[in-house]
py3Dmol code that shows the C-alpha trace and the ligand (Angstrom):
import py3Dmol

protein = """\
ATOM      1  CA  MET A   1       8.818   7.787  -0.122  1.00  0.00           C
ATOM      2  CA  PHE A   2       8.468   6.294  -3.355  1.00  0.00           C
ATOM      3  CA  LYS A   3      11.903   7.502  -4.395  1.00  0.00           C
ATOM      4  CA  SER A   4      13.506   6.181  -1.323  1.00  0.00           C
ATOM      5  CA  TRP A   5      11.976   2.777  -1.601  1.00  0.00           C
ATOM      6  CA  ASP A   6      12.991   2.549  -5.236  1.00  0.00           C
ATOM      7  CA  THR A   7      16.533   1.255  -4.418  1.00  0.00           C
ATOM      8  CA  SER A   8      17.332   0.432  -7.846  1.00  0.00           C
ATOM      9  CA  GLY A   9      16.328   3.862  -9.117  1.00  0.00           C
ATOM     10  CA  ASP A  10      14.493   2.673 -12.040  1.00  0.00           C
ATOM     11  CA  GLY A  11      11.318   4.423 -11.418  1.00  0.00           C
ATOM     12  CA  VAL A  12       9.307   1.513 -10.321  1.00  0.00           C
ATOM     13  CA  LEU A  13       8.861  -0.650  -7.342  1.00  0.00           C
ATOM     14  CA  THR A  14       9.428  -4.281  -7.343  1.00  0.00           C
ATOM     15  CA  ARG A  15       7.724  -6.644  -4.930  1.00  0.00           C
ATOM     16  CA  ASP A  16      10.919  -6.943  -2.947  1.00  0.00           C
ATOM     17  CA  GLU A  17      11.500  -3.043  -2.826  1.00  0.00           C
ATOM     18  CA  LEU A  18       7.975  -2.642  -1.621  1.00  0.00           C
ATOM     19  CA  TYR A  19       8.290  -5.313   0.997  1.00  0.00           C
ATOM     20  CA  LYS A  20      11.663  -3.792   2.137  1.00  0.00           C
ATOM     21  CA  GLY A  21      10.005  -0.236   2.287  1.00  0.00           C
ATOM     22  CA  LEU A  22       7.101  -1.555   4.254  1.00  0.00           C
ATOM     23  CA  MET A  23       9.501  -3.269   6.760  1.00  0.00           C
ATOM     24  CA  GLN A  24      11.007   0.076   7.492  1.00  0.00           C
ATOM     25  CA  VAL A  25       7.754   1.392   8.503  1.00  0.00           C
ATOM     26  CA  PRO A  26       7.535   1.911  12.364  1.00  0.00           C
ATOM     27  CA  ASN A  27       4.735  -0.009  14.140  1.00  0.00           C
ATOM     28  CA  LEU A  28       3.823  -1.685  11.012  1.00  0.00           C
ATOM     29  CA  LYS A  29       3.932  -5.417  11.263  1.00  0.00           C
ATOM     30  CA  ILE A  30       4.041  -6.821   7.681  1.00  0.00           C
ATOM     31  CA  THR A  31       4.594 -10.405   6.277  1.00  0.00           C
ATOM     32  CA  TYR A  32       6.077 -10.984   2.842  1.00  0.00           C
ATOM     33  CA  GLU A  33       2.495 -12.458   2.135  1.00  0.00           C
ATOM     34  CA  GLY A  34       0.945  -9.259   3.254  1.00  0.00           C
ATOM     35  CA  ALA A  35       3.297  -7.210   1.276  1.00  0.00           C
ATOM     36  CA  ASP A  36       2.531  -9.381  -1.660  1.00  0.00           C
ATOM     37  CA  TYR A  37      -1.118  -8.986  -1.349  1.00  0.00           C
ATOM     38  CA  ILE A  38      -0.752  -5.179  -1.198  1.00  0.00           C
ATOM     39  CA  PHE A  39       1.579  -5.398  -4.254  1.00  0.00           C
ATOM     40  CA  LYS A  40      -0.986  -7.267  -6.360  1.00  0.00           C
ATOM     41  CA  THR A  41      -3.649  -4.853  -5.413  1.00  0.00           C
ATOM     42  CA  ILE A  42      -1.683  -1.784  -6.141  1.00  0.00           C
ATOM     43  CA  ASP A  43      -0.182  -3.195  -9.556  1.00  0.00           C
ATOM     44  CA  ILE A  44      -3.127  -2.304 -11.443  1.00  0.00           C
ATOM     45  CA  ASP A  45      -1.831  -3.308 -14.877  1.00  0.00           C
ATOM     46  CA  HIS A  46      -0.338  -6.556 -13.496  1.00  0.00           C
ATOM     47  CA  ASN A  47       3.106  -5.956 -14.922  1.00  0.00           C
ATOM     48  CA  ASN A  48       4.840  -6.872 -11.646  1.00  0.00           C
ATOM     49  CA  LYS A  49       6.191  -3.405 -11.015  1.00  0.00           C
ATOM     50  CA  ILE A  50       4.541  -0.543  -9.347  1.00  0.00           C
ATOM     51  CA  ASN A  51       5.028   2.679 -11.151  1.00  0.00           C
ATOM     52  CA  TYR A  52       4.519   6.228  -9.610  1.00  0.00           C
ATOM     53  CA  SER A  53       0.919   6.628 -11.028  1.00  0.00           C
ATOM     54  CA  GLU A  54      -0.058   3.292  -9.354  1.00  0.00           C
ATOM     55  CA  PHE A  55       1.458   4.303  -6.087  1.00  0.00           C
ATOM     56  CA  ILE A  56      -0.472   7.593  -6.365  1.00  0.00           C
ATOM     57  CA  SER A  57      -3.794   5.556  -7.110  1.00  0.00           C
ATOM     58  CA  ALA A  58      -3.057   3.670  -4.014  1.00  0.00           C
ATOM     59  CA  SER A  59      -2.759   7.065  -1.974  1.00  0.00           C
ATOM     60  CA  ILE A  60      -6.215   8.027  -3.477  1.00  0.00           C
ATOM     61  CA  LYS A  61      -7.678   4.700  -2.732  1.00  0.00           C
ATOM     62  CA  SER A  62      -6.581   4.971   0.788  1.00  0.00           C
ATOM     63  CA  GLN A  63      -8.210   8.254   1.232  1.00  0.00           C
ATOM     64  CA  SER A  64     -11.564   7.106  -0.135  1.00  0.00           C
ATOM     65  CA  ILE A  65     -11.378   4.143   2.120  1.00  0.00           C
ATOM     66  CA  ILE A  66     -10.817   6.321   5.205  1.00  0.00           C
ATOM     67  CA  LEU A  67     -13.836   8.307   4.049  1.00  0.00           C
ATOM     68  CA  GLU A  68     -15.736   5.199   3.714  1.00  0.00           C
ATOM     69  CA  GLU A  69     -14.701   4.118   7.099  1.00  0.00           C
ATOM     70  CA  ASN A  70     -15.971   7.288   8.558  1.00  0.00           C
ATOM     71  CA  LEU A  71     -19.382   6.774   6.946  1.00  0.00           C
ATOM     72  CA  LYS A  72     -19.888   3.215   7.794  1.00  0.00           C
ATOM     73  CA  ASN A  73     -17.791   2.949  10.756  1.00  0.00           C
ATOM     74  CA  ALA A  74     -17.187  -0.686  10.190  1.00  0.00           C
ATOM     75  CA  PHE A  75     -15.502  -3.146   7.981  1.00  0.00           C
ATOM     76  CA  ASN A  76     -18.193  -5.029   6.110  1.00  0.00           C
ATOM     77  CA  PHE A  77     -16.061  -7.073   3.761  1.00  0.00           C
ATOM     78  CA  PHE A  78     -14.155  -9.859   5.308  1.00  0.00           C
ATOM     79  CA  ASP A  79     -11.705 -10.422   2.587  1.00  0.00           C
ATOM     80  CA  LYS A  80     -10.729  -6.731   2.406  1.00  0.00           C
ATOM     81  CA  VAL A  81     -10.352  -6.154   6.001  1.00  0.00           C
ATOM     82  CA  TYR A  82      -6.548  -6.993   6.088  1.00  0.00           C
ATOM     83  CA  PHE A  83      -5.816  -4.905   3.182  1.00  0.00           C
ATOM     84  CA  ARG A  84      -7.925  -2.021   4.340  1.00  0.00           C
ATOM     85  CA  ARG A  85      -6.210  -1.965   7.900  1.00  0.00           C
ATOM     86  CA  VAL A  86      -2.785  -2.065   6.252  1.00  0.00           C
ATOM     87  CA  ILE A  87      -3.529   0.649   3.746  1.00  0.00           C
ATOM     88  CA  LEU A  88      -5.187   2.761   6.476  1.00  0.00           C
ATOM     89  CA  ASP A  89      -2.038   2.369   8.649  1.00  0.00           C
ATOM     90  CA  LEU A  90       0.066   3.324   5.707  1.00  0.00           C
ATOM     91  CA  PHE A  91      -1.993   6.363   5.151  1.00  0.00           C
ATOM     92  CA  LEU A  92      -2.071   7.449   8.755  1.00  0.00           C
ATOM     93  CA  LEU A  93       1.837   7.094   8.869  1.00  0.00           C
ATOM     94  CA  GLU A  94       1.743   9.316   5.753  1.00  0.00           C
ATOM     95  CA  ILE A  95       3.708   6.930   3.575  1.00  0.00           C
ATOM     96  CA  PHE A  96       1.578   7.878   0.719  1.00  0.00           C
ATOM     97  CA  ALA A  97       1.720  11.506   1.472  1.00  0.00           C
TER      98      ALA A  97
END
"""
ligand_1 = """\
1
CA
Ca 2.269 -1.926 -12.649
"""
view = py3Dmol.view(width=600, height=400)
view.addModel(protein, "pdb")
view.setStyle({"model": 0}, {"cartoon": {"style": "trace"}})
view.addModel(ligand_1, "xyz")
view.setStyle({"model": 1}, {"stick": {}})
view.zoomTo()
view.show()
């Protein structure tokens, strides 16, 4: 998935590449703002690029969110709801697999 989204083939995802990749996901309604929010969250070192290890970290994070969801069975933090929902969708669609 990472490789196919990396259209320039430079080994990192730009904001536009992430957005275009997310747009290709069936049943995922994503705005540019939503993609930007995800981008900022995944871009841990804030260099405006998502490298493979950051991508994988997002995968691990999405798995722990699912575990957390199972335990709590509720969204408790309003400001994180949108991100959690999207990242959960992505995980369920096996984007990060
Ligand atoms: Ca980065």
